[in-house]
N, C-alpha and C positions, 0 to 999 in steps of 0.2 A: 299316483301318490296315495299316501295313507289318508283315509277318511277319519275325521275327528268329529266330536260333538258340535264344534263350531260350524261344520258344513251344513247343519240343519237350519241355521239362521239365514233368513232371506238376505241376499246381497243388497247393498244400497244401489240406487239407480246409477250413480256415477261409476261404481265398481262394475255393474253389469255392462255399461257402455264401454268401459276400458277393456274388459275381457273380450267384448265383441270385436273391437278393433284388432286386438292381438290375434284372435282366431282368423279374422279375415286376411290379415297380413301373412299368417302361416300358410294359407292355401291359395291365395291370389298373388302370383309371382309378378304380375304387371300392375300391382296396386301401389299408388303413391299417396303421400299425405303432405299437404302444404299448409302453412300458416305461420303466425307470428309467435315467437317464444315457445316453440314446441319441444325443443331439445331438452334432454335430461341434464341436470337434475331438476330443472324447473317443471317441464312436462305440461306446459300450457297454463293459462290463467286459472283453470279449474281442475288441473291435474288429470284431465281425461286422457291425454296422450302419454301419460307416465310410462316409461319403460320401452316405448316403441323405438326411439332413436338409438337406444343401446342395442336392440335386437335387429333392427332393419335400417341401419344408419344411411345406407345409400338410397333409400326410398322415402325417408322422412326429411323434408326440406324446410328449414326455417327461412322465412322470407323477410324482406323489408316491410315497413309499415305502409303498405299501399294495397288496399282491398281491390282496387281496379286492376292493378298489376297482378296480384295473386290469382284473381279469377280469370284474367286473360291468359296467363300461363297455364292454368289448370284446364281451361277450355281447349287450348292448343294440344296439350298432352292427351286429353280425351279424344279429340278429333283424330289423333294419330293412332288410336287403338288401345290406349292405356286406360286403366281404371284410376280415378282420382277422387280423393276425399279432401275437402278444404275445410279448415277450421277458421271461422271468422270469430275473433276474440269476443266481441259482443254483437248481438244481432243488430243494434243500432248502426253499426259500421257497414252493414250489408248495403245500405243506401249508397255508399261510396263505390260499390261494384255493380250497381243496378244495371248500368249499360251493358256490361259484359254478360249478365244473365239474360236480359231482355233481347239484345240485338246480336249476340254472338252465339252463346251456348245453346239457347233454346231454338234458335233459327237454323243452326248448323245441322240439326237432325234431318231437315227436309228441303233445304234450299239449293241442293246440288244436283237435282234431277233424280235422285234416288234416296232411299232411306239410309241414313248414316247413324249407327248407334253411338250415342254420347254417354259414356259411363262416368258421370260426374255427380257427386253428392256434396252439398254445401251444408256444413253443420253450424248452427247459430244458437248460442246461449241467449235466451230472451227473458223478458219479464222483470217485474219489480219485486217488492217486499224484501229487498236486501239493503235498502238505504244507499243505493249507488247514484241516485239523482237522475236528472232529466236526460242525460246523454248516454246512460248505460243501463236503462231499465225498460226500454220500450218493447212492445210486442208488435212487430211490423208485418205480421202474416197477411193482413188484408191487401197490402200493396203488391202481392205476388199471385193472388187468386185470379184465375182466368187467363194466364199467359199460356198460349199453345205450346205443347211439348215440354211443359214444366210441371213436375209432380211435387206436391207438398205433403210432408209427413210431420207428425209431432210426437215427441218422446212421451211415453206414459209408463206408469208403474205396473200396468197390466201386460204390456207387449214386450217381448224379449228384443233387446236392441240389436242383437246379431241378425235376427230374422228381418227386422225393419231395414237395416243397412244393406243386407244382402239383396232384398227385394228392390230397394231403391237403386242399387248399383247395376242391377241386371235387367232393368225394365227397358233400357235402350234410349231413354231420354234423361236430361238433367233433372235433379231433384234437390229440394231443400229440406233438411231435417231441423225443425225448431225444437230447442231443448230449454224448457223453463228451468231457470237456475235454482228455484226452490226445490226442485225434484232431486237434485244431485245428492243431497244428504238423506233423503227418504229411502225407505226400503221398498223393494219390489213386492208386489202381491204374488203369492204362489199358493199352490194346492187348492185353487179355486175359492180361496177365502180372503176377504178384505179384513174382517175382524170377527169377533164372536157373534155379531148380529147380522152382518152382510156377507153374502157370497157373490161370486161372479162366474160368468162363463163367456167364452169367445163364440160369437155368432157370425156366420158367414164364412166364405172360403178365403184362402190366402191369409193375410194378416187379420182380417175380420174386425168386428167391433167387440169391445168388452162391455158386457151387460151386468151391472152390479145391482143387486136387489136384496131386500130383507129375506133372511133365511126362510124358505118354505113358501115364498110369494113370487116365484119367477114369472107367473103368468097373470098377475093381478095388480097392475099399476094404476094408481089414481092420478099420477103426474109423472112425466118422464123428462129428465134433464139431459140434454145433449151437451156434453162437456169435453173439450180437448184435454189432453193429458195434464197440462199445466194447471188447470183449474178443477180437475176431477176431485181432488181432496176437498176443496171448498164446496163443491156440489154435494159430496157425500156428507160433509158436516151439516149442510143445510137439510139434507134428507133425514138425517138422524133427528135433528131438532124438530122438524115437522112431524115426524112419527111420534116423538115423545109428547109434543104439545097437542096434536090433533088426531093421533092414531091413524095417520094416512100412510099409504104405501107409495113412497116416492123412489123411482128407479133412476139410475144414471147410466148413460151409454157413452162410450168413449172410442173414437176411431183411431187407428194408427195412421191411416192415410186421410188427409184433409181434402186434397184435390188431385185429380178429378174425383168428385164426390160420388160414392156408391152408397146410396141410402137404402137399397133394397133389403139388406139383412135385418134392419130394425124397423121397417115400415109396419109389419104386423103388430109389433109392440106399441108403436106410436098410435096406430089406429085404434087399438083396443083401449088404450088409456084415454084418448080423446083430448088430452091436454099436454102441450109440449112447450118447453122453454129451452132456448139455446143460450149458453153462457160463454163468454170469452173475455180475456183480460185487456185486449186492445180497445181502442176508442170506437164509438159508433160510426156508421156510414161506410157503405161499400165493403162490408166485412164478410168473412167466411160464414158467420152466423146468419147474416141476411141471405146468403146463398142457400144455406140449409133451410131456413124458414120459407123461402120461395118455393123450393122443390117440394117440401113437405105439404105446403098449402095446395100446390098444384096436384099432387098425387093423391092425397087422402082428405081433401077439404070436406067431403061429406061425412067423414067420421069424426071430425074435430068438433068439440063443444065450445071452442073459443079460438081466437087468433093465436098463432104461434108467437110466444113472447120472446123477445131478444133482450138480453141483459149484458152490459159491457161496462167498462170503466168510464169515469167522468171525462168530459172533453177538456183536457188540461194536460200541461206538461206534468211530469212525475216529480214531486218534491223529494228532497233528500231526508228531511226530518221525518221520523217514523210516524208520528201522529198525523202529519199532513199527508204522507204517502198513503196511509190507510183511508183517508178521506177520499182520495182520488181512485184508488184501485178497487176493482170488484172484489168483494169479500163474501164469505159464507153468509153473513147476516143479510147482505143485499139480495142474494139468491133466495134465502128463506123468506124475506119480506116480500119480494117480487112475486113468488109463487103464492104466498098466503093472500096477497091482495087480489091477484088474478083469479084465484080459485074461490075467493070469498070464504076462507077458513077462519077469519078473525073472530075473536070472542066478542059477543054483543056488548059487554061492558066496556070494551075498549073503543067502541065506535060511536057511543052516544054523544059525548062532548057536552052533556047537559051542565048548565052552570050550577055551582054549589055555593050556598050561602056562607058567610064568614063563620057562623056557628057550626055549620056542617063541615067546613074545612078544618076547623079546630078539632072537631070530633074525629075527622079522618086522620089527622096527624097523630092523635092519641092512639088510633088503631093501626098506625102505619108500621111498616117494617123499616128500621133504621139501616142505613148503609154506613158502616163505621170503618175507621182506619185499622187494618190488621197489623200485627207485628211481622215485618218482612225480613229483618236481619238484626244481628246483635250490635251493629256498628252505629246505628242511627237512633237518636231520640225522637226525631221528627222527620216528616216526609213532605215534599212539595206536591201540590195538585198540578199535574202537567197538562191534563186535557180531559174534558168530558167526552165520552164515547157515545152517549145517548142524549138526545135532545130533551129539554124540559118538557114535562107532561107526556112524553112518549111512554107507551106500555113496555114493561120490562118483564121478561120471563126468568124463572130461576136459572142461575148459572150464566146469565148474560153478562159480559164484561161491560161495566158502565163508566168507569173512571180510571185514568192512568195516573199513577203516582211515581215521582222521581225519588229514588233512593240514592245513596252514595255509590251503589254498585250498578244499578240498572234501572230501567223503567218497568214497572209492574202494573199489569191491568187487573183491576179489582172486580170480581164478579159478584152479582147480587145473590143473596141467600134465599130470597123470596120473590114474589111477583107484585106488580102494581104499577101505577103511574109515577114516574120519577119527579120528585120535587127536590131540586138542588138546594143545598145549604152552603157548602163551601164553593169558593170561586177559584178559577185558575190562578195560580200564584200563591194561594194560601199555604202556610206551613202548619201542619197539623201533627199532633202526637197520636200514639196508639190509643184507640178507643174513641177518638173525636168523631163527631157526626159529619159525614160527607153529604148526606141527603136522606130522603125518606122515599119509600115505595108506598103510595097511597091507594086505597081501594077504589076511590073515585077521582076523576080528573077535576082539579081545582081551577079557578079563574086565573087567567094570565095576569101578571103583575101583582099577585098576592104577596103580602110581606113575607120575608124569609123568617124562619123560626129557629131559635136555638143556635144561631151562628156562633161558632166558637170565637172567643176573643183571647188572643194569646198575649200575656203580659210582655211589655217591652223589656228586653234584657239590657242592663247597663253595659256600656262598652268598657272593657277593662283597659287601663292605660297600656298594659304590655301588649295588647292586640288591637291597635288603633284602626286597622283596616278590616272591616267586616262586610257582610253581604248588604248591610244597610247603607254603605257608602256608594254613591253613584260612580260608575266607571269614569265619567268625564272629569271628576275631580281628583282622581287618583294620579299620583306621579307617573310619568311615562315609564319609569324603570321598575314599576311594581308589577308582579305577576299574581293575579288572584287565583286561588285554588278553586277548581270546579268541584261539583259534589262528589265525583268519583275520587279526585285527589284528596278531598276532605275525609272521605271514608277510609282511604289508605292511611292517612295521617292518624286517624283514630285508632286503627288496628296497630300501627307501629308504636304509638304512644302507650297503648294498653300492654303490648307485648314487653316493651322495655320496663314498664312500671311494675308488672305483676309476675312475669315469668323468669325464674332463675335459670337461664339457658346455658347449656354446655354445647360444645361443638367438637366434632371429630371428622377427620378427612382421610380418605384412602385414594389410591390411584389404581385404575383398572385398565388393562390392555384390551382393546376392543376390535382388533383386526378380524377375528373369526366371526363375531356377531355382525359386524358391518358388512362383511363379505356375504354372509348368508342372507341378511336383509336385502342387500342389493340384488341377489339372485331371485329372491322371492318377489321383489318389486318388478323385475323383468318378466317373471312368469305370470304374475297375477294382475299387474297394472295398479296395485294398491301402492300408495306412497308410504312405504315403511322406512322408518329411520330409528336412530338411537332413542329418541324421546319415547316412542311407543314401547320399545323393549324395556326401558327403565320403569315406565308406569306399570307394565305387566309384572316386572320383577318385584316391585314394591308391593303390589296387590297380592301376589302369590306368597309373600312372606307373612301375611297377616295371621295365618294359622299358627305359626311358630313364634311369632312376636306379638301377641294380642294387645299387650299394654301400649305398644307404639301407636295403636289405632284407637285408644281410649280417650276419655276426658275426665277431668277431676270433678267429683261431686262435692267433696270436702277434703280437708287435710289428710284424711285417712282412707278415702274411698275413690276408686277409679271405675267409671262406667265403661264396660267393654263393648265394642261394636260387634254386631253379628256378621257384617260384611265390610270389605274395604271399599270406601268411597274416596277416590283419590283426586284431590284438587290439583290443577296444573296452572302455573302462572302464565298469563298472556299480557304482554306489555305493549300497548299501541298508542302512539301520539301522547305520551305522558299519562295515560290512563292504565292502571294496573287492575286486571281482573284475575280471579282464581275460580274459574268454572270447574265443575266436579264431574269426573267420569264415574258414574254410579256402578256399583257391583263389578269393579274392574277385573276381579279374578275370574269372572265368567265370560269375559269378552275376549274375542280373538284379537291378534295384533292388527289385522286389517280393520276390524271394527273400531278399535282404539284410534287407529290412524284417521279414519273417517270422522270420528268424534272430535279429535284435535283440530282437523282441518275446518270442521264446522265452527269450532270455538274461535279460530283465527278470523274467519269470515264475519262472525257476529261481532267480534271485538272491533273490526274495522268500521262496521256500521253502528257500533254502540247499541246493539239491539238484543242484548241478553235479557232473558226473562229471569225474574228473581229466583225461581225454583232451580235454575241451572247453576246458581252461585252459592247455594246453601247445602248443608248436609255432608260436607267433606269431613273425614276423620283423620286424614294425613294429607300433606301437600308435597308437590314436587316443583322446585324452582328451576326452570330451564333457562340457560344462559349460553346460547350457542355462538355468540359473536366471536370471531377469530381473536385469539390472544387471551381470552378469559381463562384464568387458571384457578383462582380461588374465589368462591362466593360463599359468604357466611349469611345464610338466610335467617329470618325471624320465625318464631313459633306463632302461628296464627291462633290465638286463643279462641275457642276452648280446646283446640287441638293440642297435642303434646309433642309433635315432631314435624319437621320439614326437611325433605331431602333436596340437596342442590346438585346440579350437574353443570360442569363447566364446558368449555369448547373442546372439540376434538383436536388434539395436537399430535405432532410427530416427535419421535425420540429415536436417536441413534443408539443401538445396542449391539453387543457382541453375542452372536449365537453360540450354540454348543460346538460348532466347528471352527470357532474363532473368526468368523466372517462378520464384518460390520453390516447390520441390516437396519432398516427403518421400520419402526412399529408405531401404530396409532394408539393413543391412550386418552383417558379422560379422568378428571378428578371428580370424585363423588363425596359430598359432605353431608353431615347430619347435624342439624340444630335440634336440641331436645330439652324438654322440661326436666331439670335435674331432680325435681321432687319425686319423679316417677321412674325415670330412666337413668341408670348410672353409666359410667364410661365404658365398663366392660360390656354391658348390654349393647351399647352403641357400636362398639367394635364388631361384635358378633353379627349385628344386623347389617352393617355395611359390608362385612365379609360375605354375607349371604347374597347381597345385591351384586357385589363384585364377581362372585363365583357364577351367578346366573348370566352375567355378560361375557365373562371369559370362557365359560363352557355353555354355549347356547342351548344345549340339551337340557340344562337346568330350568328352562322356561316352560316346563310342563308339556313339551311337545307342540307348543303353539307356534313354533317356527316351521312346522310342517304345513304347507299351504294345501288347502283342499279346494278343488274346483267344483265340487257338488254338482 
């Protein structure tokens, strides 16, 4: 296929995994895939199996909801000489099939008087940080360590998924591949580079270990972090922070195979550093990390300058609420602080704890760096303090996230601009305006219980008779038939009201036939494994029109001036459980269709967990309203001030037409509308713009070649 510029962009981990499955099925004629909801168009809970059932329908089997049954059938197929991959929808559910793994699949290798190859790989999405709660967020790796004839692997951004799956399938024993869900939307590392500051290389034979290190310092580590793929990003973030704060060279090593453990390739590096920490997201006790620590201590204890440190998540179920989930799960800050404490790299000022007199504290406040409320979006006059991320009197480094604020759109973590000991001023639940003081960063630690200073007092607003139900009214006294708007809905209400009040909107609608573009998108989905649909094509077509229709992407400065954007940043509506978000696909004209598809999928997942960061919801200069529910014909969207236009897309419908030969045929079509600020855009311009979008969909070649998939 034709190579385009998009081929140089590293694929996302999910895309790499999907391509690996397609390639394995292409060459392994006795390979089967079993799991729940695998068939297209759904393609699995995380779309990893997208396109497989269309191409290999007789070997992709959707099963009932019974992990024990799935793994039992899979083990039987493997025992009969087939190769089998099982997708367990969430790793938590693997416990339901534990008996089939422990007492059948792993034992079948050697309990018949001869060695019987069992080509079975169980894929398990694991891990938290997605807001899925206690039963869909666990990391159960430790429960499978040490089972004879069972190999364990973990997905990583360093190791190609095809090589991992191929090795696991052909080793002759069952295997489990753990896939941390947060990796799916991240990009693979390639060309031996993590970023501008860190490089990596693969050490050892076979799949080997990935060794990430500061550029030019491959052989000079002060501390080595042993991190499976799911926490490798957090380990690298901690390494960068330690390098910036203390000038230390912290390296990260990541294996593709967890068990049986082959530590040999990285032993020289661990021995030369003398300090080692093993990090993992699961809870402590009987873990893979303890296995690593024990082997390292046994092999190179004389080279170590301290015990091997093990860091893991808190001994708790995993909460659904984002701020509570962060308290439980191992994070980059935990890794950074654990290493700093073990190595003794702390700043002396931070450890003295000497009492300070009231006069000294007052002077410290005068010299302190304030932490203030920033402006996060145009819809809110105030924000709520949702959670403090740093304890009172703890030392804070620059750019450390110290407090979470709730906006009408998302929860935003606010970072410190300086360093010092944190003195909180605002409390959780306080409602503050832009510029209000959240707290101070003091040069010296003050006494516990010292009085709070400059706590903002917000005047009580009178309740207007027309709006008798406010946030000040307790839920228990509200009538049972009343629905109180949450902050996200309040933000939507503010945008809608402003739009109706200030924007003189026009509206134009066209109808486009989409058979050709849908057929091509379907073929590309089958070939690539990317979940490509009409939404991606519309976003791309809108972005590509910016060059010829620059005013549509502008914003009003005054009644006579429009500020034009340098690039198209396309907002896309995501409506989940009554909460409407408009996250932004930045520089969408430079993105491939596959990249846009991954981004939209990431937006949907974040909307479900209400875990958008503020920066993902701002900066758009045009928006697309997606309304794919069957039967939707006409949607008249609003113009999201300060934008000037919003495109709406209805559902795909069927229409009977008479072709050139006089034969009745069924064609697929969609209605595309444009709401526009009539002060800047007139009706003729709107028609030309929509005609451009319609043409791009009816003649897919108009999408700038982006419908040509490149496998790179």
